N, C-alpha and C positions, 0 to 999 in steps of 0.2 A: 541566461545561465552560461556558465563558463566551462569549457572543456579542457581546462588546464590539467595535465596529467600528474602535476606535483600536488594537487589538492587532495585532501582526504575524503574519500567516498566510501560509504559503508552500506552493505546489504544486510538487512536484518532477516533472520530466518531464512537463509539462503537454501537450505535443504541440499539436495545433490545438484541443483542447477547452478551453474556459474555463467549466466548470460551476460555478465558485465565485467569483461577483462579489465584488469587494473583497479578494481574495487576491492575493498576488504570484505570478504564473505564470512558472516558470523552465524552461529546457531544460538539458541536460547541459552544453552549452558555457558556460552562465552559472553554473551551480551543480552541481558534480560531487560526487556522494556520497562518493567516494573520495579527493578532493583537498581537504584542509582548507583550503589557501590560497584556494580559491574562496569558502569560507564566511567566512574572515577578511576577504576583500575586500568582502563584502556585509553582514555582521552582526557585532554584538557578541555575546560569549558570554552566555547566559542572557537573550536578547532575544526569542525566537520563542515565540508562544503555541500555534501549531499548525502541523504539517507534514502534508501530504497526499501520498501516493504510491500512485497507482493503476496497477498493473501495471508496476512499476519493479523491485521487489526480486528477481524471478525472473531478471532480466538480470545478477545478481551471483551468485557462488558463495556457499555458506554463510559462509565466512570473510570474504569481501568485505561480505556483508549485515551481519555482526556489526560489522565495522570502521565501516560506514556508520551503523549504529544508534548506536554510541559517539560518532561525530562529531555526529550529531543531538542526542544527549543533552547535549552541551556547549553547544549553541546554544539549546536549549529552556529556558524559564523553569521554575521549580518549578510543578507541576501542568500544565505543557504536555504536548502529546501528539503522537504520530504516528498518523494514520489510515492504515493500510496495507491494500491490496487486492492479491492475487495470484491466479493460477489455482489451482483447488482440485483436489488430487490425488485426493480421494475422491468427486468428482462422477461418479456412475455413468453415463457416456455415452462410448462408444468414440470417436466422431468428435471430440468436445471434447478427449479425452485425446491423440489423435493430433496435434491442432493445438498444444496447449500443451506437448507433451513437450520434453525437452532437445533443442535444435537445431531445433525446430519441425517442420513437416510436409514440408519439401522445399526450395523455392527459397531461395537465400541472401538475397534481398530480402524475404522474408516477415517481418512483424514479430516472429514467434516464433523466427526463426532464431538469435537470440542468447540464447535461454533457456538458463540454466545449471543450474537446479534447478526441481523442482515440489514445492511445499510442501503438507503437510497441516497441520491445525490444531495438532497437537502440536509439530511441528518449527518452525513459525513462531512459536508462542508461546515455545518454548524459546529461540529466537534472541534475541528481545527481552527475555526475562527474564535471559538471560546478560549482556546489555548494561546491566542494571540497572533495567529498566522493570517496572511493574505492567501486566499485560495483561487486557483485556476483550475477549472474542470477540464479534463482532457478527453475522456470517453465515458459516456453514460447513457442510460435510457431514462426517458421522462415518464410521468404518470400515464401517458397515453400509449406507452410502449414504443415510442419513436426514439431512434438512436441519434445521438449527438456526438460528433467528433471534432475536436479542435486540433490544429496542427501541433505536433510535438516531436522532439528529436530523441532518438534512441541513444545518442551519445550523452544525453543527460540522464540516462537510466532506461534500460530495456525492461518492459513489462511483457513477458511471453504471452500471458493470457489476455491478449488485446486484439482488437480488430487489425491493428497494424502488423503484429508479428506472429500470431497463432494461425497455422494453416487451417485449423478447424473453423475459423471465422472468416475465411475468404469467400468471395462469391456472393450469392444472393442471401444466404441464411447463415447466421452465426450460431455456434453451438456452445462456446465457452467464453463469453465476454467477461469483462471486468469493469467495474466503476473505477475510474482512474482519475486522480487529481494530483496537482502539485500544491503543497502547502509551504508558502515562502516566508521566511523570517525577515522582517524589516525593522 
């Protein structure tokens, strides 16, 4: 991946966090993953080098996530990528799973209240592969609850809720991990 600052890099659903200086930070009202006209209004096809989506895809159904991935594919350059992070279904912590479950833990105003799916590494990888991407897993738990981490560079997109960057995940026990992957367009 390339860290050329002249390249167009986009954060989807940035919220109040701007962990990626030099990237274009967008909200749903600016750039809707399911409304291609919002993409057409902002970008040319094959113009984006990188897209970062931290805890966004779980707010879409599987079919909506697939549709969103296909739209992203159209606007990514060759060798462009989506760095995607979602809650991890295989993280072995009951409190975490209660919070990230479909519909969230309770009140309608909770950020997880609109969760529509909880991914494991196989399902999220399958979604992006079905959309035509090559997938590289970065951080995830497997079926046994074992954590796997592959080397990745924050200059290619910082995911705060990660083993690498979140202080809650340092040391012996993680508290707020994500399933993280890069989906690369070839």
